[in-house]
N, C-alpha and C positions, 0 to 999 in steps of 0.2 A: 055677666060674670064679674065677680068682685076681684079686686086687685090681689088679694091674698091667694086666691085660687089660681089666678093667672101667673103669679110669681112661682107658685108651686109647680105648675105645668112647665113653665119656661126653664126652671132650674133642673127639671128631670125628677124631682122628688115624688111627683105623682105616679111615676112609673116604676119606682124602686120596688123590687120584689114581685112585680106584676107577672113575669113569666113563670115564676115558681107557683104563684097563686093559681094561675090558669091551668098549669100542668097538674096541680093537685086536684083540680076540678075535673080532670079527665080530658083536657084539651091538648091537641098537638101544639107545640110552640116552635116558631121559626126564629132563629137567632143568627148572629154573625160574629165570627172571631177572626181577626186578621192573621192570627198565628196558624190557622188551618190552611193548607195548600189549596190552590185553585181560587175560587171566588169566596171561600170562607163561610158560606151560608149553609146552615144545617137545620134539620128538624128533629125535635125530641118528641117521641110518641109517649103515650101514657105508660107503656111498659118499660120506659127508660132506655129504649133503643134509640140511637141517634144516627141519622143518615145525612150525607151531603145532599144538597139540592142545587139545581141550576135551572135557569129559565131556557126553555127550548123555543127559539124564535120560529121554527117551522111549525111546531105543534101549537104554539102560542099558549103555553102553559108551563108550570113548574114541573120538573121531573126529579124523582128520587134516584140517587146514585148509590154508591157503596156505603156500608156501615162505617162509622168512624173507627179508627184504630184505637188501641188501648192508650197510646200516647195522646191522641186527640181527645179521648174521653177525659184524660187528666187535665188537658188545657181548658176544656169547657166546664169542668167542675160538676160532672154529672151527679155526684153524691148529694148535691143540694136539691135534687129533684126526687129524693127518696120519699 
């Protein structure tokens, strides 16, 4: 790996826009926002619906919870995923 690529990865530039790119390819995207109550992790599905997610230690997997509220949708900027 060259230094230029390593610098890009370490600075975060390599990941800019990645979630939007993956979403436009029809993938679910898991993100985090401190402003969302609870643990702040949510998943955006290709249909632009977003749901809180949490890890269930008994089931040993991630579990989808409620859909985000309209205020939470504003926080995460769902319009970028159009």
